N, C-alpha and C positions, 0 to 999 in steps of 0.2 A: 360310469364314473360321473360324479357331480361336476358341474361347471366349476372351473378353477378360478378363484378370486385372484386378481392381478398381483404380481410380485411387488412389494413395497420398495421404495427407494432405499439406497444405502444410508442409514441413519447414524452410522458411527456408534458411539456409546448410547445405549438405551437406558433411560431412567423412567421410573414409574412411581407414582404415589400409591402405596399399597395400604388399603384399609386392613387393620389387624383385629377386627371384631371377632371374638370367640363365640361360637355357637353353643349356647348353654346346653349341657347334657351330652352333646355329641363330642365335644372336645376337639372339633376340627376348625382350622383356621380357614376362613373364606375372605376373599378380598375383591373389591371392585376398583379397578384401576381407571381413573379418568385420564383420557388422552389429552395431552397438552402439546400443541404444535411446537416443534423444535426440540422437544424432550423425548418424543417417541413417535411411532407411526400415527399419523392423523387418521381420522375415520376414512377419509378419501383414499389414502395410501393403502389402508388395510382392506377396505371393501371394494375399491375400484368401481365406483358407480358409473353406469353408462350415462349418456346425455339426458335420458329421461328418468334418472334415479337420483335419490339423495341418500347419503350415508348419515345416519343420526348418531352412531357411535361405532366402535370397532366390532360390533356384533350384529348389526342389523341395518339394512337399507330398504327404502320403499320407492317403488316406481310410481309414475303418475297414474297408472291404471289401478293402483292399490296393491300390486304384488309385493309381498313382504318376503325378503330374502334374508335368511338367518345363517350366519357363519357357524359352521360345525367344526370344532378343532380336534375332533377325535376320529380315529379310523373306523370305518364301517366294515365289520367282519362277520356280519350276520346277527349282531346283537340289537339292531334297531336304533342305534344312536342317532342316525340322521333323521329320525322322527321324534325321539324322546326329547332331545335338546331343543329343537324348535318348539315343541309343545310347552316347555318351561317358559321360554321367552314370549311366545305368543299369548300365553295366559296373562302375564302381567301387562303386555301390550294391549290386551283386549282386541286382538286381531281376529279377522274373519279367517278361520282355519282353512277354508276353501281357497284362500289367496296366499297361503304360506308355502314357501319352497325353501330350499337350502342350497348352500354352496360350501365347498371345502374351504376351511379357513387358511389364511396365509401362515407361514412359519413366523412366529413372533412371540415374545415373552408375555404379551397380554393374555395369551391362551395357555399359560403354564398350568399344568396339573399340580395343584398345591397339596393334594391329598396323598398321592402315591408314595412319595419319598418318606414322609413322617411315619407311615404305617410300618416301616422297617425298623423303627426305633424300639428299644427294649422296654416298652410300657404297654400295659394291658389296654384293650380297646375302650374300657370304661374308666380308666385311670384319669381322674380329674384333678390330680395333685398339681401344685404349683410347678414342680419340676417337669411333669409331663406336658403341661400347657406351654411352658416356655420352650421345651424341646420341639413341640409341634410347630410353634410359631417360628422358631429358627429354621425348621425343616421347610416350611412354606417359603421363607425368604431365600433359603439356599436353592430351592426348586426353581425359583425365578432367576436366580443368579446363574445357574448352570444350564437353564433351559430345559426343564422337564415337560416338554409338550409331547405327551405319550398317552397311549391307550393300554390299559391293563389294570389288574388289581380290582376289577369291578368298581372303578372310580369315576367313570364318565359322568354319570348323573350326580354323584356326590360332589365332584369337583365343580360341576357347572351350576349346581343348585343356587348358590349365592350370587355369583357373577351374572348369570343369565337372567335371573329374576330381576336383579337391579338394572340390568341393561334394558330389559323390556319396560320396566316401570319408568326409568329415566326417559326413554324414547316416547312413551305415552305422555309424560308430563310436557315434553318439548312440543309434541303435536297439539296438545291442549292449549299451550301458551300461544302458539302460532295461530290457532283457530280463534282464540280470544281477541287477538289483535285484528284479525281479518273481519270478525263480526262486531268488533268494538263493544264487547261485553266483558264483565269480570270472568276470569277463568273458573271461579267457583260455581258459576251457573251452567257449566258445560259438563256433559257426561260422554263417555266413550264406550262403545259396544260394537263388536263385529266390524271393526275398522270404520265405523261411522261416528262422527262427533255431532252431538245434538244439543241445541240450546232450547231447553224446555219452554222458556217463556215465550219465544217467538216461533218455535217449531222449525227453525232453520237448521239445516244439516250440512256437514262437509265430510267428504270421504278423506281417509288418510292421504290418499294420493294427491288430493287438492292442495294440501298444506305441507306436504313432505319437504319441499324445497325451502319454504320459510322456516319449518321446524328445525332443519339442519343448521340454521344460523342462530338458534336459541342456545343459551348456556344451559348445560345439563345441571339438574339439581344435585346438591351434595348428598342428600338423604331422601331419595324418592320413596313415597309411601308404597308399601307392599300389601297385597291382598290378604284377607283372612282366608284360610282354607275353606270356610263355609261358602265363599263366593266363587270358588273355582268352577269353571265351566268346560275347560279343556283338560287340565290335569286330572287324572283319575278316570278318564273316559276312554273307551276303546277307540283307537283311530287306526285306519289302514296305514301301513308303513309307506312312506314316501319313496323309498328305494325299490319297492317291489315292481312297479310297472316296467322300469327299465330292465330288471332282471328277467321279467317274463317275456318281453319283446326282443331281448337279445342286445339291446343298445348299451347295457351296463358294461363298463370296461374294467375287467380284472387285470392283474399284472400280466397274465398269459395272453390277454387280448390286445396288448399294445402292438400296433403295426406302424412302422415308420418307413419312409422312402429310403431305399438303399440299405435296409437292415441286414446285419450279419447276426449269426447265432453262435453261442458258445456253450460248451459242455466242460465239466470239471471232474477231475479224478483226485480223490483225497487218499492219504495213506490208509492201508488196511488195518494198521495197528494203532491203538491209542498212543498219541504222543510222538509217533514217527514223523520223519521229515523227508523231503525230497533230497536224494543224494545226486542223481544225475538222470538224464533222459536224452535220447537221440532224436531231434526233430526230423532228421533226414528220413527216418523210417516211414513217416506218414505225410511229409510235406508235399509230395507229388500226387497224393490221393485227390480225386476229383472234388472240387469245391473248397478245399482247405486253404485258408488264408494265413493262418499263423498258429504256431505251437509255442506256448510260453508258460513260465512259472507264474502263479498267482499266490496270494496269501493263503497258505494251508494246502496247496496242491499244485496240479498241472492242468492247464486248460487248452482246448483247441477251439479256434475260431473258424467257422465255415459259412457257406452260403445257405445252409439248411440245417435244421436241428439234427436230422438223422445222419447227415454227413459228419457233423461234429462228433456225435456219439460213436459212429463207426470208426472214425479215425482215432478217437480216444481209446477205444477197445484195442486197437492195433498197436498203440504206443507202448513201448516197453519202458517202464519207469523203475529205477532202482531206489529203494527206500533205505534210509538210515533208521533202523528199528530202535525203539526205545526200550527202557527197562520194563515196560508194561507188556512186553512180548510173551511173557509167561503167565500173565495175570488172568484169573478166572473169578467167577462169582464166589466160589468157595473161599478164595483168598480174601476177597473184600469183606465178606461177612465174618470171617475169622478175625480180621482186624477189628471189626465192630465189636465182636464178643470180648476181645482183649481190652478194648477201650472202656468197657463197662466198669472196669475196676478203677478208672480215673475219676477225679472230681470234675464236675462240669460247671458251666456258668449257670447260676440260678436265676431263672426268670420270675418264678413265683415261690415265695417262702413264707407261708402263713403258719403261725404256731410252731410246733416242733415235730415234724413228721417222723424223723429218725428216732427220737426218744420214745415217742408213742409206740412205734413198731417194736422197739426193744422190750417193752413191758406188756405187749398185747397178748391176749390169750389165743387169738386166732388170726393168722396172717395168710393172705392169699397172694400168690406170686405167679407172674406169667411174662413171657417174652414174645413179642410180635415182630414180624419182618414185612417189608414191602420192597419190591424190586425197582430197578430203573425202568422208566417208561419213556417212550418217544411221543412227540406231539402228533405226528402223522396228519397234518392238515391235507385236505383233499387237493387243493391247488399246489402243484410242485413249487419248491423254492425258486424264485425267479426275480430278475431285475434287469431293466433296460437302461443303458447309459449312452450319452452322446457328448463327446468332447469337441468343441469348436473354438479354436483359438484359446482365449482366456475365459471361456464360459463352459459350464458343465450343466447338463440337464439329466435328471434321473426320473424314471417312471417305476415306482416300486409299491408292492403291497406290503407296507411297513406299519408297524405299531408305534414307531418312534421317528417321526419325520425330522425333528430337530437333531436327534442323535445321528440320523442318517446324513443330514446336511453337514455337520461338522466332521464326521468320519470321512465323508466323501471329499470335503475340502482338504483335509489332511492328506489323503491319498493322492489327490490331484495337485496338491501344492497351490491351492487357490484360496483367496479370501472367501469366507462363508457367503458374503453377499453375491458372489459370482456363481453360486451353486443353487440351482432351482430344483426342488423336489416336488414331483407330482405324485400324490398319494392316490393309488387306484383302489378299487374294491379288493378286499382280501378274501380269498377262498379258504377261510379258516386261519386262525392265528394261534390262540391258546397259549400265548407267550413266546412262541418260536419266532414270530416275525418282529419281536422287539430287539432281536439280535442284529448286529450290523455286519456280520461276516459276508453275507452274499452281496451287500452293498459295496463293501470294500473290493471284493473280487470283480464286480461289474465295472467299477471305476478304473481299476487296473487294466482291464481289457479295453475299455474305451480310450484310455490314454494311448494305447498301442496302435489304434487305427483312427486317428483324429478325422472328424468329418463324417464318419460312418457310425450310425447307431448300432450298438451291440446288445443283443438280448441273451443274458445268461440264464440257462435252465438246468437245474439239478435234476438228475434222474431220481426216480422214487427210491432206488437202492442207495444212492448217495444221501438222500434226505434221511432215511431210516438209520443209516450207519454213521452219519456225521452230525447227528442232532445234538442239541444241548439238552440232555436228558433230565427228566424228573429224577432227583437222586434216590438211590436206594436208602433205606433207613432201618434201624433197629430200635425197638422201644421196650424197656424193661419196667415192669410195675411191681410194687409191693403195696398191699393195703391191709389195714387192721379193721376188723369188724367188731361192733359192740354186740351186746346180748340179743338185740333185735335184728342183727344182720346188716346194719348200716355202717358205712365206713367212718372211722374216727381218725384215720391217717391215710394219706395217699402220697406215695413216693414214685415219681416217674422220671426215668433217665432216658433221654433220647440221644442216640448216637448217629452221626451222619455228617456229611460235608455242608459247607455254607453256600447256599445258592447266591445270596446277595454278594458275598465275598468274591466268588468266582466271576459273577457277572460284572461287578465293579472293575475288576482287573481287566476284563475284556474291553470295557469302555475307556478306562483310565489306568494305564499300566503302572503309573506311579503310586497308586493306592495300595492298601494292604487288605488281605482277606482274613486277618486274624481276629477281628473284633466280633462282638456278639451279633448274631443274626436272628432277629425275631422270627423271620419267616420259617426258620427250621422248627420252631416249637409252636407255631400257630396251630391251634386246634388241640394242643396238649396242655398249655397253661390257660388259666383264667376260665375254667369250665363253669357252667352255671350251677353245678351241684354243691349243696351245702356240706362241706367237709371241714372240720375245725383245724386240721393239721395237714397242710399241703406243701410239697416241694416238687417243683418241676425244673429240670436242668438239662442242658445240652452239652454233650462232649463232642468237640470238633474233631472229625476224622477226615483228613484230606484224601481225595481220590484223584487219579490222573484223568478220569473221564471229564469231558465237558458237561457241566450240569447247568440248568437254567430254570426259568420260571415256567412251570407247567400248570395248567388250569387249576386254580385254587391253591397251588404251591404247597406249603407245609400242611395245610388243612387236608389235602388230598389223602395223605397217609395217616396223619395223627388222629383224624376223626375215626378211621378204621380201628386204630389202636385203642383209643380211649373209650369209644362207644362199645367195642367188643368187650373190654375189660369191665365196664359197668354192667354189661349183661352177665359176665361171669360172676360178679358179686351178687347180682339178683338171684341167679341160680343157686349159688351157695347158701343164700338166705332163704331159699324156697319161696320166693316172692315173684309175682308177676312182673316182668321187665318194664311194662308200661307203668304200673302202679308204683314200682320201685323208683323210677325216674321222677314220677310226679311228686312223690314224697320228698325227694331230695331237692326239688325245686319249689316247694310249697310256698316259699316267701318271694317267689319271682313270677307274678301273674302273667307277664307277657310271654314267658317261655311255656308256662303251663297251658296257656291258650292255644299256642301252636301245637303242642303235644296232643292236647285234647282234640283239636281239629283233625289231625291226621288219624288218630285212633278211632274217632267217631266215623269219619268218612270211610275208613277201611273196615268198619264193623268188627273192631278188635274183640269185642266180647262174644261174638257169635262164632261158631266153629267154621273153619275154612272148608272148601270142598275136599272130598276124600283124596288122600295122597298129597295134600299140600299143607304148608305151615306158613305162619306169618312171623316176621321179625320187625323190630322197630329201632329207630335211631333218631337222635336229635343233635343238631350241631349249629353253632353260630359262626358265621364268617363274613367278613367284609360288610358288617353292619346289617346283616340279615339273619333271621332265625329260621331254620328249616327242619321240619320233622318228616320222616318218611317211613312208610310201612310197605315192606316187600312181601309178596306172596309167591312162594317157590315150590317146586317139586323136583324130583329126579326123573329125567327122561333119557333113555338110551345111555345110561351110565354117567350122565352129566347133569349139573343143576340147570333148571329152566326157570326163569323169572316170568311169571304170568301177568302180574299186576303190581303197579307201584302207586301208592297214594302219597301225595306230597302236599304238605301244608307249609306256607311261607308267610312270614311277617318281615317285610323289608321296609317298614315305615311308610311314608307317603309314596303311593304308587303313581307313576307318571302315565304309563300305558298298560292297562291290565292284560291286553292280548299279548304284548311283548313279554311281560313278566311270565305268563304261562309258557310261552314258547321257550324262554330261557331256562326255566325249570326243567322242561322236557329235554332240552339240549344238554344241560348239565348232567342229567340222569343218564342219558344214553352214553355220554362220554365216560362217565365214571363207571357205568356198568360194563362197558367194553374192557376197561382196565381190570375190573373185578373178575370177570370171567376168564379173560385170556391175556391181558396185557403184561408183557415182560420183555425187557431187553437183557439178553445174556451175553457174557463175554467168555470166550474160549481162546486162550493164548493171546490175549489182548485184542482179539477180533470180535466184532459184533456178530452174533449168530443170525439174527433176523435181517431181512432185506426188503420185504414187500408185504402187501396185505395177506397173501397166502400163509405167511408165518408170523404176521402181526395182525391178528384177527380183530375185527370190530363188529359191533352189533349191526346186523342187517335186517331186512324187512321180516324175514322168517323167524328171527329171534327177538324181535322188538316186543316188549311188554305193553300192555294197556297202561296208560298213565292218566291219573286224575289229579289235578292241582287245585288246592283250596287256598284262596288268598285271605289272610287274617289281617284285618284292619287295626292299626294302632295309632295312627296319626303322628308317629314320630318322624324325625328327619329322614330323608330317603337313604336307604341302604343299597347295597349292590344287588345285582341280579344275574350277571353273566357267569359267576363261579359258584355261588352258594348252593346250587342244586347238586353239585358233584360230590362233596365230601360225605354226606350221610348214606349214599346208596350202598357202598361196600359193606359197612356194618349192618345195615338193614337186611341185606341179602344173607350175610354169613350168620347173623343172629337167627334168621329164619331157618337156615340149614341146621343149626344146632337144635332148634326145637323139633325139626323134622327127623334128624338122624342121630342126634346125641354127639355128633362130632364137632369139636370146637376148631374153627379155622383160625390159625395164627400166622399164616404165611400165604400171601397171594402170589399168583392168581389161582382161581379155583380149578383151572384145567391141569394144574400140576398133580392133582390127586385123582385116583380112580374112585368114582362114587358108586360103582356097580355093587348092588347088594346092600347099600347103606340104609335103605328103608325097610 
């Protein structure tokens, strides 16, 4: 765990000046907030400099020996954010990278993620209309108002790109101004490079550490000059990750590693049926078991506090709990998808409506129709769900692997009946997140337990079985397509109706119960609407179908299943037209060179035009998500009656690349995560109960099933896009399209393990 920056003082009402400059072309609002004493946290309050350090703003402090410490306001869960964000600031600061380190940022609205919330609004990612710009601007303002300091949606770099560049440039300007006063020369005669300021005329130099204290007293410039990309020396170069040494030597602190004096441990049992509640339980049954301290109800279930984890689990197993079962006690997968099928007859909310798809289909000579399905999926991070909490008098401390520290703070404050400023959240490393650790349920439970044993820290640990069976699942979905083809086999109309529940709606209700889940939810149709293919008549709509299961944000969210639906159907059209699927896509994107470049890079690296090894076939897919374009080619065979993926070639254009090594790692990570879901991933319900419980029946890719992966980075010079999630969506259709070329069987329902592939070749 990184060194924690000190907790700022209680500031009462926080006010900020927010720059509302729109980034041309990207349509994203970025703001640089200048800190004014008395209106918000001062640099000293936010950065907590030691006696030998000076805070230049709320993002960076410099020690007398030249060490540069950058505040990182995003959770590190393997994506390399503790290196990428310092690289952005250090580039504009012209710092010596060897002297750069990081620290966890404080909870404060200066670190608001202004990108995440607006991405849920019902506008296409490239919609630059006045209404879309205004909505995004309002979303950025609202993000600051409610405090969206969160990690997710592949937004860490995108949200930091503007503020951290300006923070670095402003700090450099302040250092130069201080050096000019020290050397008694015009500031224009000074240059900065690798943390050294040089006066060319006299040859005199000053290290950043020499003038840091004086620089902190300088006024920050209102519009600091930013570098041209041609002058970058840190951004775009491979850099070893700053968090790796601690993870190698064991000093890194994940949530499970937190150890405090006098710690107690807690285990929790949730209802076995969706929506059920605790009716009664008898604490006397287990109260006298060795090491047991307390048995109590917590939000969502029953918990046991003991002096060791295994004692808590053993006591919980022995505890007899009567449950008040819900109406979902007879619910099964078949019921859910039957409801989805019925909902297809309803009119949905239209996200994209170009031309007149319905009328074109009515008069078309050839119409292709298909229905696709995708199951519920669990997040299954390797680190179990956990949280440690300590209540002492009117103060509360939390140690948690969380993606949402600000949400965790105000949820904990509500549960503890304390002001937010009396709740301290220590964000540990996350052993996987994927959206699951953005949820506050385990935070709320831990606080409830800590309140019951004041003065003793309590570590709550969910079992793997509770994690799998009480997840906030990637929702199941159904997607129906109709397309009309012209005489050359290209689509003239595309009608797609997506049926499923609202992820954002449900999640919002969990955070703020007074809200409604009835509004449009763009995340449900992400990857279905605004495709890059040139089709004159397009309509994409979503029919809201509520389900009693808890659903949430799963890595790449709606893109995770809509890419499978859309890219598989495009392949169906190519086959119907008797055209090569790569050439077919290329033709439909002929006026979009950035997409074509990515598609070409993947096809060329995979040697698409050469025959694959005997018994194998290749499939291709392209998808844009979170500001990145990714194309993948999968090479598959059938071994022992099941599909085997041997090789994946991935081409990615995510705009300006911060750390190429991290980008490659994130593409590989996303592919493995998506491939696990493609091959085996499913959460099934039988009489309201989750069937799966642990990795033996919720299988993931292991070393013996890991394909060879090659990643090609396609440079475009555009604004940075995401990297953590865009590698996941294309893998499913790339694999299933390859299987179609190999076997002639079109997969429209995942996972692949549902079918017997014996004799398919």
